[in-house]
HTML snippet that shows the backbone in 3Dmol.js (N, CA, C, O; Angstrom):
<script src="https://3Dmol.org/build/3Dmol-min.js"></script>
<div id="view" style="width:600px;height:400px;position:relative"></div>
<script>
const pdb = `
ATOM      1  N   MET A   1      10.801 -15.758  -5.522  1.00  0.00           N
ATOM      2  CA  MET A   1      10.781 -14.446  -6.133  1.00  0.00           C
ATOM      3  C   MET A   1      12.208 -14.069  -6.530  1.00  0.00           C
ATOM      4  O   MET A   1      13.143 -14.226  -5.745  1.00  0.00           O
ATOM      5  N   SER A   2      12.360 -13.583  -7.725  1.00  0.00           N
ATOM      6  CA  SER A   2      13.687 -13.217  -8.210  1.00  0.00           C
ATOM      7  C   SER A   2      14.192 -11.946  -7.522  1.00  0.00           C
ATOM      8  O   SER A   2      13.424 -11.191  -6.926  1.00  0.00           O
ATOM      9  N   GLU A   3      15.488 -11.737  -7.623  1.00  0.00           N
ATOM     10  CA  GLU A   3      16.094 -10.535  -7.049  1.00  0.00           C
ATOM     11  C   GLU A   3      15.502  -9.275  -7.695  1.00  0.00           C
ATOM     12  O   GLU A   3      15.240  -8.288  -7.009  1.00  0.00           O
ATOM     13  N   LEU A   4      15.294  -9.317  -9.019  1.00  0.00           N
ATOM     14  CA  LEU A   4      14.713  -8.184  -9.724  1.00  0.00           C
ATOM     15  C   LEU A   4      13.309  -7.885  -9.204  1.00  0.00           C
ATOM     16  O   LEU A   4      12.963  -6.725  -8.981  1.00  0.00           O
ATOM     17  N   ALA A   5      12.507  -8.921  -9.012  1.00  0.00           N
ATOM     18  CA  ALA A   5      11.149  -8.732  -8.503  1.00  0.00           C
ATOM     19  C   ALA A   5      11.171  -8.141  -7.099  1.00  0.00           C
ATOM     20  O   ALA A   5      10.344  -7.288  -6.775  1.00  0.00           O
ATOM     21  N   ARG A   6      12.103  -8.581  -6.265  1.00  0.00           N
ATOM     22  CA  ARG A   6      12.226  -8.017  -4.912  1.00  0.00           C
ATOM     23  C   ARG A   6      12.603  -6.534  -4.970  1.00  0.00           C
ATOM     24  O   ARG A   6      12.035  -5.713  -4.250  1.00  0.00           O
ATOM     25  N   GLU A   7      13.564  -6.201  -5.833  1.00  0.00           N
ATOM     26  CA  GLU A   7      13.971  -4.807  -5.984  1.00  0.00           C
ATOM     27  C   GLU A   7      12.815  -3.949  -6.505  1.00  0.00           C
ATOM     28  O   GLU A   7      12.639  -2.806  -6.083  1.00  0.00           O
ATOM     29  N   PHE A   8      12.031  -4.513  -7.424  1.00  0.00           N
ATOM     30  CA  PHE A   8      10.877  -3.809  -7.984  1.00  0.00           C
ATOM     31  C   PHE A   8       9.859  -3.516  -6.882  1.00  0.00           C
ATOM     32  O   PHE A   8       9.376  -2.390  -6.764  1.00  0.00           O
ATOM     33  N   GLU A   9       9.536  -4.526  -6.081  1.00  0.00           N
ATOM     34  CA  GLU A   9       8.582  -4.334  -4.988  1.00  0.00           C
ATOM     35  C   GLU A   9       9.085  -3.304  -3.983  1.00  0.00           C
ATOM     36  O   GLU A   9       8.304  -2.506  -3.463  1.00  0.00           O
ATOM     37  N   GLN A  10      10.384  -3.320  -3.711  1.00  0.00           N
ATOM     38  CA  GLN A  10      10.978  -2.333  -2.811  1.00  0.00           C
ATOM     39  C   GLN A  10      10.851  -0.927  -3.408  1.00  0.00           C
ATOM     40  O   GLN A  10      10.526   0.024  -2.697  1.00  0.00           O
ATOM     41  N   ALA A  11      11.106  -0.798  -4.701  1.00  0.00           N
ATOM     42  CA  ALA A  11      10.985   0.503  -5.364  1.00  0.00           C
ATOM     43  C   ALA A  11       9.544   0.995  -5.350  1.00  0.00           C
ATOM     44  O   ALA A  11       9.301   2.193  -5.207  1.00  0.00           O
ATOM     45  N   VAL A  12       8.582   0.080  -5.499  1.00  0.00           N
ATOM     46  CA  VAL A  12       7.169   0.459  -5.434  1.00  0.00           C
ATOM     47  C   VAL A  12       6.862   1.046  -4.056  1.00  0.00           C
ATOM     48  O   VAL A  12       6.194   2.075  -3.952  1.00  0.00           O
ATOM     49  N   ALA A  13       7.345   0.397  -3.005  1.00  0.00           N
ATOM     50  CA  ALA A  13       7.135   0.898  -1.644  1.00  0.00           C
ATOM     51  C   ALA A  13       7.812   2.260  -1.469  1.00  0.00           C
ATOM     52  O   ALA A  13       7.239   3.168  -0.867  1.00  0.00           O
ATOM     53  N   GLU A  14       9.016   2.399  -1.989  1.00  0.00           N
ATOM     54  CA  GLU A  14       9.754   3.655  -1.867  1.00  0.00           C
ATOM     55  C   GLU A  14       9.103   4.777  -2.666  1.00  0.00           C
ATOM     56  O   GLU A  14       9.232   5.947  -2.303  1.00  0.00           O
ATOM     57  N   SER A  15       8.408   4.439  -3.747  1.00  0.00           N
ATOM     58  CA  SER A  15       7.777   5.468  -4.580  1.00  0.00           C
ATOM     59  C   SER A  15       6.697   6.218  -3.812  1.00  0.00           C
ATOM     60  O   SER A  15       6.358   7.346  -4.171  1.00  0.00           O
ATOM     61  N   ARG A  16       6.161   5.624  -2.782  1.00  0.00           N
ATOM     62  CA  ARG A  16       5.120   6.257  -1.967  1.00  0.00           C
ATOM     63  C   ARG A  16       5.702   7.207  -0.931  1.00  0.00           C
ATOM     64  O   ARG A  16       4.964   7.915  -0.244  1.00  0.00           O
ATOM     65  N   GLN A  17       7.025   7.222  -0.820  1.00  0.00           N
ATOM     66  CA  GLN A  17       7.684   8.038   0.199  1.00  0.00           C
ATOM     67  C   GLN A  17       8.755   8.939  -0.402  1.00  0.00           C
ATOM     68  O   GLN A  17       9.772   9.201   0.241  1.00  0.00           O
ATOM     69  N   LEU A  18       8.546   9.408  -1.606  1.00  0.00           N
ATOM     70  CA  LEU A  18       9.521  10.286  -2.250  1.00  0.00           C
ATOM     71  C   LEU A  18       9.582  11.613  -1.503  1.00  0.00           C
ATOM     72  O   LEU A  18       8.578  12.064  -0.951  1.00  0.00           O
ATOM     73  N   PRO A  19      10.759  12.241  -1.483  1.00  0.00           N
ATOM     74  CA  PRO A  19      10.903  13.495  -0.740  1.00  0.00           C
ATOM     75  C   PRO A  19      10.010  14.621  -1.257  1.00  0.00           C
ATOM     76  O   PRO A  19       9.585  15.474  -0.477  1.00  0.00           O
ATOM     77  N   GLU A  20       9.720  14.636  -2.548  1.00  0.00           N
ATOM     78  CA  GLU A  20       8.791  15.619  -3.099  1.00  0.00           C
ATOM     79  C   GLU A  20       7.999  14.995  -4.244  1.00  0.00           C
ATOM     80  O   GLU A  20       8.437  14.030  -4.871  1.00  0.00           O
ATOM     81  N   ARG A  21       6.828  15.566  -4.501  1.00  0.00           N
ATOM     82  CA  ARG A  21       5.950  15.031  -5.544  1.00  0.00           C
ATOM     83  C   ARG A  21       6.538  15.342  -6.916  1.00  0.00           C
ATOM     84  O   ARG A  21       6.833  16.498  -7.219  1.00  0.00           O
ATOM     85  N   PRO A  22       6.710  14.311  -7.749  1.00  0.00           N
ATOM     86  CA  PRO A  22       7.242  14.535  -9.102  1.00  0.00           C
ATOM     87  C   PRO A  22       6.234  15.308  -9.962  1.00  0.00           C
ATOM     88  O   PRO A  22       5.045  15.363  -9.648  1.00  0.00           O
ATOM     89  N   ASP A  23       6.732  15.901 -11.049  1.00  0.00           N
ATOM     90  CA  ASP A  23       5.836  16.589 -11.980  1.00  0.00           C
ATOM     91  C   ASP A  23       4.954  15.563 -12.692  1.00  0.00           C
ATOM     92  O   ASP A  23       5.196  14.358 -12.616  1.00  0.00           O
ATOM     93  N   ASN A  24       3.941  16.056 -13.377  1.00  0.00           N
ATOM     94  CA  ASN A  24       2.954  15.157 -14.001  1.00  0.00           C
ATOM     95  C   ASN A  24       3.575  14.233 -15.044  1.00  0.00           C
ATOM     96  O   ASN A  24       3.191  13.067 -15.134  1.00  0.00           O
ATOM     97  N   ALA A  25       4.523  14.729 -15.831  1.00  0.00           N
ATOM     98  CA  ALA A  25       5.159  13.882 -16.848  1.00  0.00           C
ATOM     99  C   ALA A  25       5.914  12.731 -16.187  1.00  0.00           C
ATOM    100  O   ALA A  25       5.884  11.602 -16.677  1.00  0.00           O
ATOM    101  N   THR A  26       6.583  13.014 -15.086  1.00  0.00           N
ATOM    102  CA  THR A  26       7.311  11.962 -14.373  1.00  0.00           C
ATOM    103  C   THR A  26       6.347  10.986 -13.720  1.00  0.00           C
ATOM    104  O   THR A  26       6.600   9.782 -13.696  1.00  0.00           O
ATOM    105  N   LEU A  27       5.244  11.498 -13.191  1.00  0.00           N
ATOM    106  CA  LEU A  27       4.231  10.609 -12.602  1.00  0.00           C
ATOM    107  C   LEU A  27       3.673   9.648 -13.654  1.00  0.00           C
ATOM    108  O   LEU A  27       3.452   8.471 -13.368  1.00  0.00           O
ATOM    109  N   LEU A  28       3.447  10.150 -14.866  1.00  0.00           N
ATOM    110  CA  LEU A  28       2.967   9.281 -15.947  1.00  0.00           C
ATOM    111  C   LEU A  28       4.007   8.225 -16.297  1.00  0.00           C
ATOM    112  O   LEU A  28       3.661   7.075 -16.567  1.00  0.00           O
ATOM    113  N   LYS A  29       5.278   8.612 -16.291  1.00  0.00           N
ATOM    114  CA  LYS A  29       6.343   7.653 -16.586  1.00  0.00           C
ATOM    115  C   LYS A  29       6.407   6.582 -15.502  1.00  0.00           C
ATOM    116  O   LYS A  29       6.552   5.399 -15.807  1.00  0.00           O
ATOM    117  N   ILE A  30       6.300   6.989 -14.245  1.00  0.00           N
ATOM    118  CA  ILE A  30       6.288   6.042 -13.127  1.00  0.00           C
ATOM    119  C   ILE A  30       5.135   5.061 -13.298  1.00  0.00           C
ATOM    120  O   ILE A  30       5.317   3.849 -13.177  1.00  0.00           O
ATOM    121  N   TYR A  31       3.951   5.590 -13.581  1.00  0.00           N
ATOM    122  CA  TYR A  31       2.762   4.749 -13.759  1.00  0.00           C
ATOM    123  C   TYR A  31       2.966   3.756 -14.902  1.00  0.00           C
ATOM    124  O   TYR A  31       2.717   2.560 -14.752  1.00  0.00           O
ATOM    125  N   ALA A  32       3.420   4.268 -16.041  1.00  0.00           N
ATOM    126  CA  ALA A  32       3.579   3.417 -17.224  1.00  0.00           C
ATOM    127  C   ALA A  32       4.601   2.312 -16.981  1.00  0.00           C
ATOM    128  O   ALA A  32       4.367   1.160 -17.347  1.00  0.00           O
ATOM    129  N   LEU A  33       5.726   2.652 -16.370  1.00  0.00           N
ATOM    130  CA  LEU A  33       6.742   1.635 -16.096  1.00  0.00           C
ATOM    131  C   LEU A  33       6.236   0.608 -15.086  1.00  0.00           C
ATOM    132  O   LEU A  33       6.533  -0.581 -15.202  1.00  0.00           O
ATOM    133  N   PHE A  34       5.470   1.070 -14.092  1.00  0.00           N
ATOM    134  CA  PHE A  34       4.895   0.141 -13.121  1.00  0.00           C
ATOM    135  C   PHE A  34       3.956  -0.842 -13.818  1.00  0.00           C
ATOM    136  O   PHE A  34       4.060  -2.052 -13.620  1.00  0.00           O
ATOM    137  N   LYS A  35       3.045  -0.321 -14.628  1.00  0.00           N
ATOM    138  CA  LYS A  35       2.080  -1.183 -15.318  1.00  0.00           C
ATOM    139  C   LYS A  35       2.784  -2.150 -16.278  1.00  0.00           C
ATOM    140  O   LYS A  35       2.444  -3.332 -16.330  1.00  0.00           O
ATOM    141  N   GLN A  36       3.754  -1.650 -17.029  1.00  0.00           N
ATOM    142  CA  GLN A  36       4.472  -2.502 -17.979  1.00  0.00           C
ATOM    143  C   GLN A  36       5.259  -3.571 -17.228  1.00  0.00           C
ATOM    144  O   GLN A  36       5.307  -4.725 -17.655  1.00  0.00           O
ATOM    145  N   GLY A  37       5.873  -3.188 -16.114  1.00  0.00           N
ATOM    146  CA  GLY A  37       6.659  -4.132 -15.327  1.00  0.00           C
ATOM    147  C   GLY A  37       5.830  -5.161 -14.604  1.00  0.00           C
ATOM    148  O   GLY A  37       6.291  -6.278 -14.373  1.00  0.00           O
ATOM    149  N   SER A  38       4.612  -4.804 -14.242  1.00  0.00           N
ATOM    150  CA  SER A  38       3.784  -5.742 -13.490  1.00  0.00           C
ATOM    151  C   SER A  38       2.792  -6.507 -14.369  1.00  0.00           C
ATOM    152  O   SER A  38       2.438  -7.642 -14.051  1.00  0.00           O
ATOM    153  N   GLU A  39       2.338  -5.898 -15.470  1.00  0.00           N
ATOM    154  CA  GLU A  39       1.309  -6.545 -16.296  1.00  0.00           C
ATOM    155  C   GLU A  39       1.721  -6.812 -17.735  1.00  0.00           C
ATOM    156  O   GLU A  39       1.112  -7.645 -18.406  1.00  0.00           O
ATOM    157  N   GLY A  40       2.739  -6.123 -18.215  1.00  0.00           N
ATOM    158  CA  GLY A  40       3.111  -6.264 -19.622  1.00  0.00           C
ATOM    159  C   GLY A  40       2.390  -5.223 -20.469  1.00  0.00           C
ATOM    160  O   GLY A  40       1.968  -4.187 -19.955  1.00  0.00           O
ATOM    161  N   ASP A  41       2.247  -5.491 -21.760  1.00  0.00           N
ATOM    162  CA  ASP A  41       1.649  -4.534 -22.687  1.00  0.00           C
ATOM    163  C   ASP A  41       0.240  -4.132 -22.272  1.00  0.00           C
ATOM    164  O   ASP A  41      -0.500  -4.915 -21.678  1.00  0.00           O
ATOM    165  N   ALA A  42      -0.114  -2.884 -22.602  1.00  0.00           N
ATOM    166  CA  ALA A  42      -1.432  -2.321 -22.271  1.00  0.00           C
ATOM    167  C   ALA A  42      -2.540  -3.172 -22.866  1.00  0.00           C
ATOM    168  O   ALA A  42      -2.446  -3.660 -23.992  1.00  0.00           O
ATOM    169  N   THR A  43      -3.586  -3.335 -22.079  1.00  0.00           N
ATOM    170  CA  THR A  43      -4.751  -4.093 -22.521  1.00  0.00           C
ATOM    171  C   THR A  43      -6.002  -3.255 -22.267  1.00  0.00           C
ATOM    172  O   THR A  43      -5.964  -2.258 -21.545  1.00  0.00           O
ATOM    173  N   GLY A  44      -7.086  -3.668 -22.860  1.00  0.00           N
ATOM    174  CA  GLY A  44      -8.354  -2.972 -22.660  1.00  0.00           C
ATOM    175  C   GLY A  44      -8.511  -1.815 -23.628  1.00  0.00           C
ATOM    176  O   GLY A  44      -7.659  -1.558 -24.478  1.00  0.00           O
ATOM    177  N   LYS A  45      -9.629  -1.130 -23.467  1.00  0.00           N
ATOM    178  CA  LYS A  45      -9.946  -0.018 -24.352  1.00  0.00           C
ATOM    179  C   LYS A  45      -9.371   1.274 -23.803  1.00  0.00           C
ATOM    180  O   LYS A  45      -9.288   1.473 -22.591  1.00  0.00           O
ATOM    181  N   ARG A  46      -8.982   2.135 -24.705  1.00  0.00           N
ATOM    182  CA  ARG A  46      -8.496   3.472 -24.331  1.00  0.00           C
ATOM    183  C   ARG A  46      -9.678   4.270 -23.786  1.00  0.00           C
ATOM    184  O   ARG A  46     -10.732   4.316 -24.422  1.00  0.00           O
ATOM    185  N   PRO A  47      -9.522   4.900 -22.619  1.00  0.00           N
ATOM    186  CA  PRO A  47     -10.616   5.713 -22.074  1.00  0.00           C
ATOM    187  C   PRO A  47     -11.005   6.836 -23.027  1.00  0.00           C
ATOM    188  O   PRO A  47     -10.189   7.303 -23.821  1.00  0.00           O
ATOM    189  N   GLY A  48     -12.252   7.260 -22.938  1.00  0.00           N
ATOM    190  CA  GLY A  48     -12.770   8.308 -23.812  1.00  0.00           C
ATOM    191  C   GLY A  48     -12.335   9.699 -23.392  1.00  0.00           C
ATOM    192  O   GLY A  48     -11.588   9.871 -22.429  1.00  0.00           O
ATOM    193  N   PHE A  49     -12.819  10.695 -24.134  1.00  0.00           N
ATOM    194  CA  PHE A  49     -12.431  12.084 -23.886  1.00  0.00           C
ATOM    195  C   PHE A  49     -12.876  12.585 -22.520  1.00  0.00           C
ATOM    196  O   PHE A  49     -12.278  13.522 -21.991  1.00  0.00           O
ATOM    197  N   GLY A  50     -13.894  11.994 -21.945  1.00  0.00           N
ATOM    198  CA  GLY A  50     -14.390  12.417 -20.641  1.00  0.00           C
ATOM    199  C   GLY A  50     -13.460  12.054 -19.500  1.00  0.00           C
ATOM    200  O   GLY A  50     -13.585  12.597 -18.402  1.00  0.00           O
ATOM    201  N   ASP A  51     -12.535  11.148 -19.742  1.00  0.00           N
ATOM    202  CA  ASP A  51     -11.594  10.703 -18.706  1.00  0.00           C
ATOM    203  C   ASP A  51     -10.179  11.044 -19.165  1.00  0.00           C
ATOM    204  O   ASP A  51      -9.424  10.173 -19.597  1.00  0.00           O
ATOM    205  N   MET A  52      -9.840  12.309 -19.064  1.00  0.00           N
ATOM    206  CA  MET A  52      -8.545  12.770 -19.570  1.00  0.00           C
ATOM    207  C   MET A  52      -7.369  12.168 -18.801  1.00  0.00           C
ATOM    208  O   MET A  52      -6.339  11.855 -19.399  1.00  0.00           O
ATOM    209  N   ILE A  53      -7.508  12.003 -17.497  1.00  0.00           N
ATOM    210  CA  ILE A  53      -6.429  11.415 -16.699  1.00  0.00           C
ATOM    211  C   ILE A  53      -6.241   9.949 -17.072  1.00  0.00           C
ATOM    212  O   ILE A  53      -5.118   9.496 -17.296  1.00  0.00           O
ATOM    213  N   GLY A  54      -7.342   9.213 -17.137  1.00  0.00           N
ATOM    214  CA  GLY A  54      -7.271   7.815 -17.528  1.00  0.00           C
ATOM    215  C   GLY A  54      -6.697   7.646 -18.924  1.00  0.00           C
ATOM    216  O   GLY A  54      -5.947   6.708 -19.194  1.00  0.00           O
ATOM    217  N   ARG A  55      -7.055   8.556 -19.793  1.00  0.00           N
ATOM    218  CA  ARG A  55      -6.569   8.518 -21.174  1.00  0.00           C
ATOM    219  C   ARG A  55      -5.054   8.761 -21.214  1.00  0.00           C
ATOM    220  O   ARG A  55      -4.332   8.065 -21.928  1.00  0.00           O
ATOM    221  N   ALA A  56      -4.578   9.744 -20.450  1.00  0.00           N
ATOM    222  CA  ALA A  56      -3.141  10.044 -20.405  1.00  0.00           C
ATOM    223  C   ALA A  56      -2.370   8.861 -19.830  1.00  0.00           C
ATOM    224  O   ALA A  56      -1.300   8.511 -20.329  1.00  0.00           O
ATOM    225  N   LYS A  57      -2.908   8.249 -18.788  1.00  0.00           N
ATOM    226  CA  LYS A  57      -2.247   7.086 -18.177  1.00  0.00           C
ATOM    227  C   LYS A  57      -2.182   5.930 -19.175  1.00  0.00           C
ATOM    228  O   LYS A  57      -1.141   5.293 -19.331  1.00  0.00           O
ATOM    229  N   PHE A  58      -3.299   5.669 -19.843  1.00  0.00           N
ATOM    230  CA  PHE A  58      -3.335   4.579 -20.818  1.00  0.00           C
ATOM    231  C   PHE A  58      -2.342   4.833 -21.947  1.00  0.00           C
ATOM    232  O   PHE A  58      -1.617   3.928 -22.360  1.00  0.00           O
ATOM    233  N   ASP A  59      -2.312   6.067 -22.444  1.00  0.00           N
ATOM    234  CA  ASP A  59      -1.393   6.408 -23.544  1.00  0.00           C
ATOM    235  C   ASP A  59       0.067   6.239 -23.120  1.00  0.00           C
ATOM    236  O   ASP A  59       0.888   5.752 -23.897  1.00  0.00           O
ATOM    237  N   ALA A  60       0.387   6.638 -21.894  1.00  0.00           N
ATOM    238  CA  ALA A  60       1.756   6.481 -21.401  1.00  0.00           C
ATOM    239  C   ALA A  60       2.131   5.004 -21.332  1.00  0.00           C
ATOM    240  O   ALA A  60       3.230   4.614 -21.724  1.00  0.00           O
ATOM    241  N   TRP A  61       1.209   4.189 -20.830  1.00  0.00           N
ATOM    242  CA  TRP A  61       1.452   2.745 -20.721  1.00  0.00           C
ATOM    243  C   TRP A  61       1.559   2.131 -22.111  1.00  0.00           C
ATOM    244  O   TRP A  61       2.477   1.354 -22.375  1.00  0.00           O
ATOM    245  N   ALA A  62       0.638   2.471 -22.997  1.00  0.00           N
ATOM    246  CA  ALA A  62       0.640   1.911 -24.348  1.00  0.00           C
ATOM    247  C   ALA A  62       1.909   2.306 -25.107  1.00  0.00           C
ATOM    248  O   ALA A  62       2.335   1.592 -26.015  1.00  0.00           O
ATOM    249  N   GLY A  63       2.508   3.428 -24.743  1.00  0.00           N
ATOM    250  CA  GLY A  63       3.739   3.876 -25.373  1.00  0.00           C
ATOM    251  C   GLY A  63       4.932   2.964 -25.104  1.00  0.00           C
ATOM    252  O   GLY A  63       5.953   3.041 -25.787  1.00  0.00           O
ATOM    253  N   LEU A  64       4.788   2.101 -24.103  1.00  0.00           N
ATOM    254  CA  LEU A  64       5.860   1.155 -23.772  1.00  0.00           C
ATOM    255  C   LEU A  64       5.632  -0.222 -24.385  1.00  0.00           C
ATOM    256  O   LEU A  64       6.332  -1.178 -24.051  1.00  0.00           O
ATOM    257  N   LYS A  65       4.655  -0.322 -25.280  1.00  0.00           N
ATOM    258  CA  LYS A  65       4.338  -1.608 -25.892  1.00  0.00           C
ATOM    259  C   LYS A  65       5.598  -2.254 -26.463  1.00  0.00           C
ATOM    260  O   LYS A  65       6.388  -1.609 -27.154  1.00  0.00           O
ATOM    261  N   GLY A  66       5.766  -3.525 -26.163  1.00  0.00           N
ATOM    262  CA  GLY A  66       6.916  -4.268 -26.656  1.00  0.00           C
ATOM    263  C   GLY A  66       8.100  -4.270 -25.706  1.00  0.00           C
ATOM    264  O   GLY A  66       9.040  -5.043 -25.890  1.00  0.00           O
ATOM    265  N   THR A  67       8.067  -3.403 -24.678  1.00  0.00           N
ATOM    266  CA  THR A  67       9.144  -3.390 -23.688  1.00  0.00           C
ATOM    267  C   THR A  67       8.974  -4.600 -22.777  1.00  0.00           C
ATOM    268  O   THR A  67       7.888  -4.826 -22.242  1.00  0.00           O
ATOM    269  N   ALA A  68      10.024  -5.368 -22.602  1.00  0.00           N
ATOM    270  CA  ALA A  68       9.958  -6.553 -21.741  1.00  0.00           C
ATOM    271  C   ALA A  68       9.649  -6.134 -20.308  1.00  0.00           C
ATOM    272  O   ALA A  68      10.076  -5.072 -19.854  1.00  0.00           O
ATOM    273  N   LYS A  69       8.907  -6.975 -19.606  1.00  0.00           N
ATOM    274  CA  LYS A  69       8.568  -6.692 -18.215  1.00  0.00           C
ATOM    275  C   LYS A  69       9.820  -6.430 -17.382  1.00  0.00           C
ATOM    276  O   LYS A  69       9.860  -5.501 -16.575  1.00  0.00           O
ATOM    277  N   GLU A  70      10.831  -7.254 -17.589  1.00  0.00           N
ATOM    278  CA  GLU A  70      12.064  -7.125 -16.814  1.00  0.00           C
ATOM    279  C   GLU A  70      12.751  -5.785 -17.074  1.00  0.00           C
ATOM    280  O   GLU A  70      13.265  -5.159 -16.148  1.00  0.00           O
ATOM    281  N   GLU A  71      12.759  -5.350 -18.326  1.00  0.00           N
ATOM    282  CA  GLU A  71      13.363  -4.063 -18.667  1.00  0.00           C
ATOM    283  C   GLU A  71      12.562  -2.917 -18.043  1.00  0.00           C
ATOM    284  O   GLU A  71      13.147  -1.959 -17.537  1.00  0.00           O
ATOM    285  N   ALA A  72      11.239  -3.009 -18.074  1.00  0.00           N
ATOM    286  CA  ALA A  72      10.400  -1.985 -17.443  1.00  0.00           C
ATOM    287  C   ALA A  72      10.653  -1.938 -15.937  1.00  0.00           C
ATOM    288  O   ALA A  72      10.690  -0.860 -15.344  1.00  0.00           O
ATOM    289  N   MET A  73      10.827  -3.101 -15.323  1.00  0.00           N
ATOM    290  CA  MET A  73      11.137  -3.142 -13.887  1.00  0.00           C
ATOM    291  C   MET A  73      12.458  -2.435 -13.613  1.00  0.00           C
ATOM    292  O   MET A  73      12.560  -1.648 -12.672  1.00  0.00           O
ATOM    293  N   ARG A  74      13.475  -2.716 -14.435  1.00  0.00           N
ATOM    294  CA  ARG A  74      14.791  -2.081 -14.249  1.00  0.00           C
ATOM    295  C   ARG A  74      14.695  -0.558 -14.391  1.00  0.00           C
ATOM    296  O   ARG A  74      15.282   0.186 -13.606  1.00  0.00           O
ATOM    297  N   GLN A  75      13.954  -0.112 -15.392  1.00  0.00           N
ATOM    298  CA  GLN A  75      13.798   1.325 -15.605  1.00  0.00           C
ATOM    299  C   GLN A  75      13.028   1.970 -14.448  1.00  0.00           C
ATOM    300  O   GLN A  75      13.353   3.078 -14.020  1.00  0.00           O
ATOM    301  N   TYR A  76      12.014   1.274 -13.948  1.00  0.00           N
ATOM    302  CA  TYR A  76      11.234   1.778 -12.814  1.00  0.00           C
ATOM    303  C   TYR A  76      12.125   1.931 -11.588  1.00  0.00           C
ATOM    304  O   TYR A  76      12.103   2.968 -10.925  1.00  0.00           O
ATOM    305  N   ILE A  77      12.904   0.903 -11.289  1.00  0.00           N
ATOM    306  CA  ILE A  77      13.802   0.925 -10.131  1.00  0.00           C
ATOM    307  C   ILE A  77      14.785   2.091 -10.259  1.00  0.00           C
ATOM    308  O   ILE A  77      15.001   2.828  -9.298  1.00  0.00           O
ATOM    309  N   ALA A  78      15.377   2.256 -11.439  1.00  0.00           N
ATOM    310  CA  ALA A  78      16.345   3.330 -11.669  1.00  0.00           C
ATOM    311  C   ALA A  78      15.692   4.706 -11.503  1.00  0.00           C
ATOM    312  O   ALA A  78      16.295   5.607 -10.921  1.00  0.00           O
ATOM    313  N   LEU A  79      14.480   4.874 -12.002  1.00  0.00           N
ATOM    314  CA  LEU A  79      13.787   6.156 -11.898  1.00  0.00           C
ATOM    315  C   LEU A  79      13.475   6.497 -10.448  1.00  0.00           C
ATOM    316  O   LEU A  79      13.680   7.634 -10.022  1.00  0.00           O
ATOM    317  N   ILE A  80      12.986   5.536  -9.695  1.00  0.00           N
ATOM    318  CA  ILE A  80      12.664   5.790  -8.282  1.00  0.00           C
ATOM    319  C   ILE A  80      13.934   6.116  -7.508  1.00  0.00           C
ATOM    320  O   ILE A  80      13.927   7.017  -6.669  1.00  0.00           O
ATOM    321  N   ARG A  81      15.011   5.409  -7.768  1.00  0.00           N
ATOM    322  CA  ARG A  81      16.296   5.719  -7.094  1.00  0.00           C
ATOM    323  C   ARG A  81      16.753   7.129  -7.431  1.00  0.00           C
ATOM    324  O   ARG A  81      17.243   7.853  -6.565  1.00  0.00           O
ATOM    325  N   GLU A  82      16.590   7.520  -8.693  1.00  0.00           N
ATOM    326  CA  GLU A  82      16.973   8.863  -9.110  1.00  0.00           C
ATOM    327  C   GLU A  82      16.131   9.923  -8.386  1.00  0.00           C
ATOM    328  O   GLU A  82      16.655  10.944  -7.942  1.00  0.00           O
ATOM    329  N   LEU A  83      14.840   9.672  -8.272  1.00  0.00           N
ATOM    330  CA  LEU A  83      13.948  10.635  -7.618  1.00  0.00           C
ATOM    331  C   LEU A  83      14.169  10.726  -6.114  1.00  0.00           C
ATOM    332  O   LEU A  83      13.892  11.757  -5.502  1.00  0.00           O
ATOM    333  N   LYS A  84      14.668   9.646  -5.520  1.00  0.00           N
ATOM    334  CA  LYS A  84      14.957   9.663  -4.096  1.00  0.00           C
ATOM    335  C   LYS A  84      16.142  10.565  -3.782  1.00  0.00           C
ATOM    336  O   LYS A  84      16.282  11.067  -2.667  1.00  0.00           O
ATOM    337  N   GLY A  85      16.990  10.763  -4.782  1.00  0.00           N
ATOM    338  CA  GLY A  85      18.150  11.634  -4.617  1.00  0.00           C
ATOM    339  C   GLY A  85      19.264  10.894  -4.011  1.00  0.00           C
ATOM    340  O   GLY A  85      20.334  11.460  -3.792  1.00  0.00           O
TER     341      GLY A  85
END
`;
const viewer = $3Dmol.createViewer("view");
viewer.addModel(pdb, "pdb");
viewer.setStyle({}, {cartoon: {color: "spectrum"}});
viewer.zoomTo();
viewer.render();
</script>
């Protein structure tokens, strides 16, 4: 496992123990960076109007299309460190 992957996994663990709950926009950014860093570009169908949360999550992830996994991991790590204070 690369050093970046180890740092990413550590940041994922730390994201569950943040001192306070981030606002919804930040939560979407965390989700999108996690998905992009772990899976790459968004796949599957966009959820319908009945699933507004799923739709927002998918849109946030799809907004990172083309971002390299490694870059998404770096951004995720930086965001979690920033939120930890």
